[in-house]
C-alpha positions as CSV (number, residue, x, y, z in Angstrom):
1,Y,0.9,10.8,2.8
2,E,-1.4,13.6,4.0
3,D,-1.2,14.2,8.0
4,H,-3.6,16.0,10.1
5,Q,-2.6,19.4,9.4
6,G,-2.7,19.0,5.3
7,W,1.5,18.4,4.5
8,L,2.2,16.0,1.7
9,W,4.6,13.5,3.1
10,V,6.9,12.2,0.4
11,G,8.7,8.4,1.4
12,T,11.6,8.1,-1.1
13,D,15.3,5.7,-1.3
14,A,16.6,8.4,0.4
15,G,14.5,10.0,3.1
16,L,11.3,11.8,3.9
17,D,10.5,15.0,2.5
18,R,7.8,17.9,3.1
19,F,5.8,19.4,0.6
20,D,4.9,23.0,1.2
21,R,2.4,23.7,-1.8
22,Q,2.0,27.7,-0.9
23,Q,6.5,27.8,-1.3
24,E,6.0,24.7,-4.1
25,T,9.3,23.8,-2.1
26,F,10.4,20.4,-0.1
27,T,11.8,20.3,3.4
28,H,14.1,17.2,3.8
29,A,12.5,15.5,7.4
30,L,15.1,12.4,7.0
31,P,17.9,11.7,7.2
32,A,18.3,13.3,10.2
33,N,21.2,13.7,13.2
34,G,23.9,12.7,10.4
35,Q,22.5,9.2,9.8
36,A,22.5,7.9,6.3
37,A,19.7,8.4,3.8
38,P,16.9,5.5,4.7
39,I,14.5,4.0,2.3
40,V,11.0,4.6,3.8
41,Q,9.2,1.5,3.1
42,A,6.0,2.6,5.4
43,L,4.0,5.8,6.8
44,A,1.6,6.1,9.5
45,E,0.3,9.1,11.4
46,D,-0.3,8.5,15.1
47,H,-2.6,10.0,17.6
48,Q,-0.4,12.8,18.9
49,G,-0.3,14.0,14.9
50,R,3.2,12.9,14.4
51,L,4.8,10.9,11.5
52,W,5.9,7.3,12.1
53,A,8.4,6.5,8.8
54,G,9.4,2.2,8.5
55,T,12.5,2.0,6.9
56,A,14.6,-1.0,5.3
57,G,17.2,-1.3,7.9
58,Q,17.3,1.4,9.8
59,G,14.5,0.7,12.4
60,V,11.4,3.8,12.7
61,W,12.0,7.2,12.3
62,I,9.1,9.4,14.3
63,V,9.1,13.1,12.8
64,D,7.1,15.7,15.0
65,S,5.5,18.1,12.3
66,E,4.9,20.7,14.6
67,D,9.0,21.4,15.1
68,G,10.9,18.9,12.9
69,T,12.3,16.8,15.7
70,T,12.7,13.5,15.1
71,E,13.2,10.0,17.4
72,H,14.9,7.5,16.3
73,L,14.1,3.8,17.4
74,V,15.9,0.9,16.5
75,H,16.5,-3.0,17.5
76,D,19.0,-3.1,20.4
77,P,19.9,-6.6,21.1
78,G,20.4,-5.5,25.1
79,N,16.9,-4.0,25.2
80,P,13.9,-6.6,25.1
81,A,11.7,-3.4,25.3
82,S,12.9,-2.2,21.8
83,L,11.9,-3.1,17.6
84,A,12.3,-6.6,17.0
85,N,14.2,-5.6,13.9
86,D,15.2,-2.9,11.6
87,T,13.0,-3.6,8.5
88,I,9.8,-2.3,8.4
89,Y,7.4,-3.4,5.7
90,A,4.2,-1.5,7.2
91,I,2.7,0.4,10.1
92,R,-1.2,1.0,11.5
93,S,-2.5,3.2,14.0
94,G,-4.9,1.1,16.8
95,P,-8.0,2.1,17.5
96,D,-6.4,2.4,21.0
97,G,-3.5,4.6,19.7
98,S,-1.1,2.1,19.9
99,L,1.0,1.6,16.8
100,W,1.4,-1.8,15.1
101,L,5.0,-2.8,13.4
102,A,5.2,-5.4,10.3
103,T,8.7,-6.5,10.8
104,D,11.2,-8.9,9.2
105,G,11.7,-10.4,13.1
106,G,7.5,-10.2,13.5
107,L,5.0,-8.5,14.7
108,D,5.5,-5.3,17.1
109,R,3.3,-3.4,19.2
110,Y,4.6,0.1,20.6
111,D,2.6,1.1,23.8
112,P,3.1,5.3,23.5
113,A,2.6,5.6,27.2
114,S,5.5,3.4,28.4
115,G,7.3,3.8,24.9
116,T,8.3,0.4,24.7
117,F,7.4,-2.4,22.2
118,E,5.6,-5.5,23.1
119,H,6.6,-8.5,20.9
120,Y,4.3,-11.2,18.8
121,P,7.1,-13.3,17.5
122,H,6.4,-16.5,16.1
123,D,7.0,-19.5,18.9
124,Q,6.5,-23.3,17.7
125,A,5.8,-24.3,21.7
126,N,3.3,-21.2,21.5
127,P,0.0,-22.1,19.5
128,N,-1.2,-18.7,20.4
129,S,1.3,-16.9,18.6
130,P,1.9,-15.9,14.7
131,T,2.5,-18.6,12.2
132,S,5.7,-16.4,10.8
133,N,7.9,-13.8,11.4
134,Q,8.2,-12.5,8.1
135,I,4.9,-10.3,8.1
136,R,4.0,-8.3,4.7
137,A,0.4,-7.0,5.3
138,L,-1.3,-5.7,8.2
139,F,-4.7,-4.0,8.5
140,F,-7.5,-3.5,10.9
141,D,-11.2,-4.1,10.0
142,R,-14.0,-2.1,11.4
143,A,-14.5,-4.1,14.0
144,G,-11.2,-3.5,15.6
145,I,-9.5,-7.0,14.1
146,L,-6.1,-7.1,12.9
147,W,-5.3,-9.2,9.8
148,I,-1.7,-10.1,8.9
149,G,-0.4,-11.5,6.3
150,T,2.7,-13.0,6.0
151,D,5.4,-14.7,3.5
152,G,5.0,-18.7,4.1
153,G,2.8,-18.5,7.2
154,G,-0.8,-17.9,5.8
155,L,-2.9,-15.5,7.2
156,N,-3.4,-14.7,10.6
157,R,-6.3,-12.9,12.8
158,L,-5.5,-11.1,16.3
159,D,-8.3,-9.7,18.2
160,P,-6.2,-7.0,20.2
161,Q,-8.7,-6.9,22.9
162,R,-8.8,-10.4,24.2
163,G,-5.3,-11.2,23.1
164,V,-5.9,-14.3,20.7
165,F,-4.5,-15.2,17.6
166,S,-6.7,-17.4,14.6
167,F,-4.6,-18.9,11.9
168,Y,-5.7,-19.8,7.9
169,L,-3.4,-22.3,6.2
170,H,-3.5,-23.7,3.3
171,S,-3.7,-27.4,3.4
172,G,-3.6,-30.0,0.3
173,V,-6.4,-32.0,1.8
174,D,-9.2,-29.1,2.3
175,R,-9.9,-27.3,-1.0
176,D,-11.6,-24.5,1.3
177,S,-8.4,-23.7,2.8
178,L,-6.0,-20.7,1.7
179,A,-5.1,-21.3,-1.6
180,D,-1.3,-20.0,-0.9
181,N,0.3,-19.0,2.4
182,R,2.2,-16.2,0.8
183,V,-0.2,-13.1,1.7
184,Q,0.7,-10.5,-0.5
185,T,-2.1,-8.0,0.1
186,L,-5.4,-7.8,2.1
187,L,-8.8,-6.0,1.4
188,E,-11.9,-5.8,3.3
189,G,-14.6,-5.7,1.3
190,P,-18.2,-4.0,1.2
191,S,-20.0,-6.7,2.8
192,G,-17.3,-7.6,5.6
193,E,-15.5,-10.0,3.4
194,L,-12.1,-10.4,3.8
195,W,-10.3,-10.3,0.3
196,V,-6.4,-12.3,0.2
197,G,-4.3,-11.3,-2.8
198,T,-1.7,-14.2,-3.5
199,P,0.7,-15.8,-5.9
200,L,-1.4,-18.1,-6.7
201,G,-4.6,-16.2,-7.0
202,L,-7.6,-14.3,-5.4
203,D,-9.2,-15.8,-2.3
204,R,-12.3,-14.4,-0.7
205,L,-12.9,-15.3,3.6
206,D,-16.1,-16.0,4.4
207,R,-15.8,-15.0,8.2
208,E,-19.1,-16.7,9.4
209,T,-17.7,-20.2,8.0
210,G,-13.9,-19.8,7.7
211,R,-14.3,-20.9,4.0
212,F,-12.2,-19.4,1.1
213,S,-13.4,-19.1,-2.2
214,H,-10.4,-19.2,-5.0
215,Y,-10.5,-17.2,-7.9
216,R,-8.1,-18.2,-10.2
217,H,-7.0,-17.1,-14.1
218,N,-8.7,-19.7,-16.5
219,P,-7.7,-19.5,-20.5
220,A,-10.8,-21.3,-21.2
221,D,-13.3,-18.7,-19.1
222,P,-13.2,-15.0,-20.4
223,E,-15.1,-14.1,-17.2
224,S,-12.2,-15.6,-14.7
225,L,-9.7,-13.4,-12.9
226,S,-7.3,-11.9,-15.6
227,S,-4.4,-13.4,-14.2
228,S,-3.2,-15.4,-10.6
229,Q,-0.9,-13.3,-9.8
230,I,-2.6,-10.0,-7.7
231,L,-0.2,-7.2,-7.2
232,S,-3.0,-4.6,-5.6
233,L,-6.7,-4.5,-4.4
234,Y,-9.1,-1.7,-4.2
235,A,-13.0,-1.4,-3.3
236,D,-14.4,1.8,-4.3
237,R,-17.6,3.9,-3.3
238,S,-19.9,2.1,-5.0
239,E,-18.5,-1.3,-3.9
240,V,-17.0,-2.6,-6.7
241,V,-13.9,-4.4,-5.9
242,W,-10.9,-4.0,-8.2
243,I,-8.4,-6.7,-8.8
244,G,-4.5,-5.7,-10.1
245,T,-2.8,-8.3,-11.5
246,R,0.7,-8.5,-12.5
247,G,0.3,-9.7,-16.5
248,G,-3.4,-10.3,-16.9
249,G,-4.5,-6.0,-16.6
250,L,-7.4,-4.9,-14.4
251,S,-10.4,-7.2,-13.0
252,Q,-13.7,-5.9,-11.8
253,F,-15.4,-8.2,-9.5
254,K,-19.2,-9.0,-10.4
255,H,-20.6,-9.9,-6.9
256,R,-23.9,-11.5,-8.1
257,A,-22.7,-13.8,-10.7
258,H,-19.0,-14.1,-9.2
259,K,-17.6,-13.3,-12.2
260,F,-15.1,-10.5,-13.8
261,D,-15.2,-7.9,-15.7
262,L,-11.6,-7.8,-17.8
263,H,-9.9,-4.6,-18.5
264,Q,-6.7,-5.2,-20.4
265,A,-4.5,-4.1,-23.1
266,S,-4.4,-5.5,-26.3
267,A,-3.9,-4.8,-30.0
268,V,-7.3,-5.5,-30.5
269,T,-8.5,-3.0,-28.3
270,P,-6.1,0.3,-28.7
271,D,-8.8,2.5,-26.8
272,G,-8.3,0.2,-23.4
273,L,-5.9,-0.2,-20.8
274,S,-2.3,0.7,-21.7
275,G,-0.7,-1.7,-19.7
276,N,-1.2,-5.3,-18.2
277,A,0.9,-5.0,-14.8
278,I,-1.7,-2.8,-12.4
279,G,-0.4,-1.2,-9.6
280,P,-1.8,1.4,-7.3
281,I,-5.6,2.3,-8.0
282,L,-7.7,5.5,-6.6
283,E,-11.3,6.7,-7.2
284,D,-11.1,10.3,-7.2
285,R,-14.0,12.5,-5.9
286,S,-15.6,12.7,-9.5
287,G,-15.9,9.0,-9.3
288,R,-13.5,8.3,-11.7
289,L,-11.0,5.6,-11.5
290,W,-7.3,5.9,-11.7
291,V,-4.9,3.2,-12.8
292,G,-1.0,3.1,-12.2
293,T,0.7,0.5,-14.5
294,Q,4.4,-0.5,-14.0
295,E,5.3,-0.2,-17.8
296,A,2.5,1.6,-19.6
297,G,2.1,4.9,-17.4
298,L,-1.5,6.0,-16.4
299,N,-4.8,5.3,-16.9
300,R,-8.6,7.3,-16.2
301,W,-11.8,5.3,-16.6
302,N,-15.3,7.0,-16.9
303,R,-17.4,4.6,-15.4
304,Q,-20.5,6.1,-17.2
305,T,-18.9,5.7,-20.9
306,G,-16.7,2.6,-20.3
307,D,-14.0,5.0,-21.8
308,W,-10.1,4.9,-21.1
309,T,-8.2,7.9,-21.1
310,V,-4.5,6.9,-21.3
311,Y,-1.5,9.1,-20.3
312,R,1.9,8.1,-21.3
313,H,5.1,9.6,-21.1
314,D,6.6,11.4,-23.9
315,P,10.0,12.5,-24.4
316,N,9.1,15.2,-27.1
317,D,6.5,16.9,-24.0
318,S,7.8,18.4,-21.2
319,A,3.9,18.3,-19.7
320,S,3.7,14.6,-20.3
321,L,3.7,12.1,-17.7
322,G,7.2,12.2,-16.2
323,S,7.7,8.0,-16.0
324,D,5.5,5.2,-17.4
325,F,6.3,3.2,-14.2
326,V,3.8,4.7,-11.5
327,A,4.1,3.5,-8.0
328,A,1.5,5.6,-6.0
329,L,-1.2,7.2,-6.1
330,L,-3.3,9.9,-3.9
331,Q,-5.7,13.2,-4.3
332,D,-5.3,15.5,-2.3
333,P,-8.0,17.9,-0.2
334,A,-7.7,20.2,-3.1
335,G,-8.7,17.6,-5.4
336,G,-4.9,17.5,-7.0
337,L,-3.9,14.3,-7.9
338,W,-0.3,13.2,-7.2
339,I,1.8,10.6,-9.0
340,G,5.0,9.0,-7.0
341,L,6.9,7.6,-10.1
342,N,9.6,4.9,-9.6
343,D,12.5,6.6,-11.3
344,K,11.2,10.4,-11.9
345,G,9.8,11.7,-8.6
346,L,6.6,13.2,-8.3
347,D,4.1,14.5,-10.7
348,R,0.8,16.9,-10.2
349,F,-1.6,16.7,-12.6
350,D,-3.5,19.8,-13.7
351,P,-7.1,17.9,-15.1
352,V,-8.3,21.7,-16.6
353,L,-5.1,21.9,-18.5
354,G,-4.1,18.2,-18.9
355,K,-0.8,18.7,-18.0
356,F,1.7,17.2,-15.7
357,I,3.8,19.2,-13.3
358,H,6.9,17.6,-12.0
359,Y,8.8,17.7,-9.0
360,R,12.5,16.5,-9.2
361,S,15.7,16.0,-7.1
362,E,18.0,18.5,-8.4
363,Y,21.6,18.5,-7.7
364,G,22.3,21.7,-5.6
365,N,18.9,22.3,-4.9
366,P,18.2,22.0,-1.3
367,D,14.3,22.8,-1.7
368,S,13.8,19.9,-4.2
369,L,12.7,16.3,-3.9
370,G,15.2,13.8,-1.9
371,S,15.4,11.2,-4.7
372,N,13.4,10.3,-7.6
373,L,12.3,6.8,-6.8
374,V,9.2,7.6,-4.9
375,T,8.3,4.9,-2.4
376,A,5.6,6.1,-0.4
377,L,2.8,8.4,-1.1
378,L,-0.6,7.5,1.0
379,N,-3.6,9.2,1.7
380,G,-4.3,10.1,5.2
381,D,-7.7,10.8,6.9
């Protein structure tokens, strides 16, 4: 995560680190106050410039990047205005300065003025409540509407100004309903349409009608979605929507035809994509598309030529990619590409030399990365 001061923040399974580009050293912001090392799962910056780190089981840590002080917010059974649950999957900053958190105990809103949480739990007796407490995805669209993806409760929509929820659920008797109630990833498309990734395919919501178009893999149709298991969604600056799948590679949506161009790893096309389990996707400032895989390294696509360049880990080359499991991608203000790895720390790509610089956790070195399992590396504004 790049905060408003340009610091690079790296979430790992052992805390939160801040990278100093001048000194090439890491400062460990978390763990703090003698606490156990937290697994960081979500990062966000609030309107005061403080960094919020959502964890797996340790609630939320707030880090002041000015003086390094921390504040720890956790669930307190005796305080109804405390955090609903200590496992956090996503954090989003609202237009009014509030913070919205996806937890294992439901949706929470933090009011910075009062320092308290307002809860939006699933309540069967309340028709204006979320359909599930298991929330996995959150994002604000350009109109300030909050979209909520749940694990089993479908898609929820909240108008924060009116406090009104709307719901989109799968129905066996309505073929235009949501394909599956397990929502894993969300994206607002270039025309304002909403893309919903599920384990059973990709859905596109028409907000005017409330109906969904469904896209699934069809072995008999070479222009269908490459796999129905969606891992990532991305819209580039030329308004192309990209879909990363598990087992099917990368799909490129063609708006007019409502079909897909497929980019897949294949023995028939050895110069193509290197792997078919697609994680993070990033368009750099030059318009090149970077695609991380979970098993076959990093790929770069040149849209002018259609050529792929593949970067793999080579144990005999210390300047090669550190690992073939890419967990996160970020481009910094200077144009540098950072690669968060699932098991080998953090890499920075030098485009001039075509080499990777490695940042690893080193035993006994307090200035090194806190852990080699990078969980969060997100680009802020």
